[in-house]
N, C-alpha and C positions, 0 to 999 in steps of 0.2 A: 503494499499500499504506500502511496505518496501523498504527502500533505503539505499544503501551503498555509503558512501563518501569516496573517495580515495585522500589522501593528504600528502604533506611533510611539510606543514606550518600550522598556526593558521588560516589562511585567508579563511575562509569557510562560510562567512555570505550569500553570493549570492548562494552557493550550497544548503544552508539550506532552503533559501527562494524558491528555486525550489522544493525542497522535500516537502514542505508545511506541512501537518499534519502526513506525513509517519512516521513509526517508523524508526529511523536513527541509523545506525552503522557506525562509522568512522574506517577506517583503516589508521593509522598514521605511516608513514615510517619516522624514525628518532626520534629526541628527542623534536619536537615542541609541545607546551602546547595546549590542545584542550578544547572546551567548547561548550555547546549548543546541543549536540547529546545525544541520549540516552545511548549508550555504546560505548566503543572504544577498538579496538584491536591495540596494538603497536608492531611494527616490528623494533627493534633496528638495528642500522647500526654500523658496526665496522669502525674505522678510514681508510679511503682510500677506502672504498667500495661504489660504486655508487649505488644510489637507484633503478635504472633500473634493477640491478642484481636480484632484488626480484619480477620482474614482473610475473614470472612463479608461484611462490609460492602464491603470492596474488591472481592470477587469479584462482588457484585451491581452496583457501580458500572461495572465493566468490562463486564459482560454487558449491561447496559442501554444502554450507549453504542455498543457495537460495535467491532470491530477485526479486523484480519487476523492479527496477530502480537502475543503477550504476551512480554515478555522480563524474567525475574526474575533477581536476582543469586543466585549459588550460595552462599548462606549459610543457616544454620538457620531464620531468619525467612523468607528468600526461597523456600526449598523449601516451607514450610508454606503460604505464600500462593499460591504457583504451583499447588500441589495443590488448594487451595480454588477457584482460578479454573478450573482444568481440569475439576474435577468439576461445577461450575456450568455451564460452557459444553458440557460433553461432548466435550472436546478432548483430544488426546493431549499428554504431555509429553515433550519431546526434549531430551537433553543432548549436549554435545560439538559443537554446530553451529559450522561456520567460515564459512558464507555462507547468506543467506536471500534467496529470491526466489520464482519460480514453483516452485522446488524448494528443499529444505534440504539442504545438503551437510554432512556430519560425518565425522570420523575415528573409527573404531572400533578400539580396542586399539592405537592408533598405528600401524597397519598398513594398514588398509583404508579407502578413501574410499567412503562410502555416500551415495547421493542418494535423498531422499524427496520424492514428489510432494506439494505443499501443495494439498490439496482444500477445505481449510476453515481455520477459525481453529486456531492451534498456539500451545502454550505452550513457550517455550524457557528452560531453566535454564542460565546460563553466568556464568563469572567476570565480575565487574563491571568490572575494570580500575583505571585511575587516575581522579583527578578530572577531570571533562570540561571542556574548554575551550568558549568560545563565549559568546554573550549570555545574560544572566540573564533568564528568561521571566518573564511576568506570571503571578501565582499566584492560584489560588482556594482559600480555605481551607475545608475540609470538616469540619463538626462532626458526628460519628457516634458512635453508642453500640455498642460491640462487645460480644464475649462477656464476662460478668462474671467477670474473672480479674485477680488482683493478684499481684505478687512478694512472697512471704512471707519468703523469705530467700535469701541469695546464699552460695554456698560456692565460692570461687574456687579451681580447681585449681592446684596448684603446678607449672605447666607454662609453658613458654616460649611466648611470642606472636610469631610471625614472619610475614613476608610473602615466602614462597618464590618467588612469581611475579616479584617484583622483584629477587631476589638474583642478583648476578654470579657468585658462587661458592657452591657447595653442597656439604657433606659429608654423604653418605647412609650411614646406619648400618643394619645388618641383624642377623640372628640370630647373627652371629659373636661378638657381645658376650654374655657369659654372665651378667653381674650389672648391675644399674642403676648401681651405684657405678663401673663400669668405663667408663661413658660419659664420665667426666671426661677420659679419654684422647682421645676424639674431640673434646670441646669445646676442650681445649688446642690440638689441631691446628687445628681450625676458626678459633680466635682468631688463630693464627699466620699463616694466610693470609687473614683477614678474610672468613670464609665463614659462612653460615647452616647449621644442622643440620636435616636431614630424615631420615625413617625410613620403613622398609618396613612393610606392613601387620601383621606380627606383633608389632611393636614399638608399634603404635598400638592395634590392636583385641585383640591377644593379652595381652601384659604390661601395656598401659596406661601404658608409660614415656613416651609422648609424646601429645599432643594432636592432634586432627584437622587443625589447621592445619599440622601438620608431616608429614603423610601424603603421601608421594611415591608416584605410581603413577596408572594410568588411572582408578581410582576415587577418587583423592584429588587431588593437584596435578600436573598435566602442566607441566613446566618445561623451560627451555632456557637454562640459565646459560652464562656463558663457560667455566666449569670445573666438572666434577662429579667428585667423588671418592667412589667406592663402597668403604666399608670393612666386610667381614663380610657382603656382600650376595651372594646366590647368583645372582640374575638371573632370577627367574621373569617370565613375559611381562607379568603385570599391573604389574610395576615398571618393566621395561625399556621398555615403551611410553610410560611418563610421563617418561623421561629421555633418550630416544633422539636428541633434537634438541639436546642440549648440545654446545657447541663443542668442548671437549677433555675426553675421559672417561678417568679414572685409576682403576684397579682394584687393590684390596689384598685378597688371599684366599689362605688356605693350600691351597685345592683348585684345582689347575691345570685342572680339568676343568668347573669352574663355568661356567654359561651366560654370565655377565655378561662373561667375558673376551672373548666375540665382539663386544663393543661397544667394547672398550678401545682407546684410542690409545696408551695405556701401561698395562702390567700388572706388578704385583709380586706373585709367588707367595711368601707367607711369612706369619708370625704377626703379626697386627695389633697385638697387645699389645707387640711389639717395635718394629715398623716405625713406627707412628704416633708414639710418643715420640721416636724417633731423628729422624724428619722434622721434628717440631716443634722440636726443640732447634736443629736446623741453620737452620731457617727464622728462629727468633727471634735 
């Protein structure tokens, strides 16, 4: 089996684990160092040119060279380029894969293992992982003219940037928080236990209080920290499927019938506005 890895960063350890014993070629867009693959093609970017502008030429390069599997990192850029490659090859895009061979295995909704027969080339979108270990491959630099696009302006959102996949402790917040200012309660508690903050979909796509990198759930980040504290989270399946593999789950909710309690190792029925500050004070 041959595999192409599409990335803009060094974080490809998980993509390499999915590739297994395949002969791997990395297409690196930009200047990130790369290791662990058999060979690499580097597409330099001029200042102010978005990586997405090279989607077409990258897709054509992959299509012309032939492959069994294309692995793209689950980022905004990765998803755009994966889509361009899939369209060029007439191939399906699969997310959530846990193993790749003659069949593709993936977990759906955190509950069901699904196996898909691989009858042709397939494009997989998955978390990149950590920086890969291994030898630094010989590189071929490819000079290519992409779509005529430039970054005209950058408006950085005032949202936290976190790596939930690497977090050992996570505090998940949900609709139990009434106002954005109230999130200071959760942040104080998270600081007391040295945790990262994550959020349910309504607080990401609904209120826009959090960015996508803090979205916990099957459509966001599937995590397995040592400790997960759910505060004001009801426990819809899209969310619980993303945190079910956590080591210890602690739930704080004023509704004792909330589905999230079914996952709890420890449950506290009460007002998070009272409980979180009290816990933070004791922990500090």
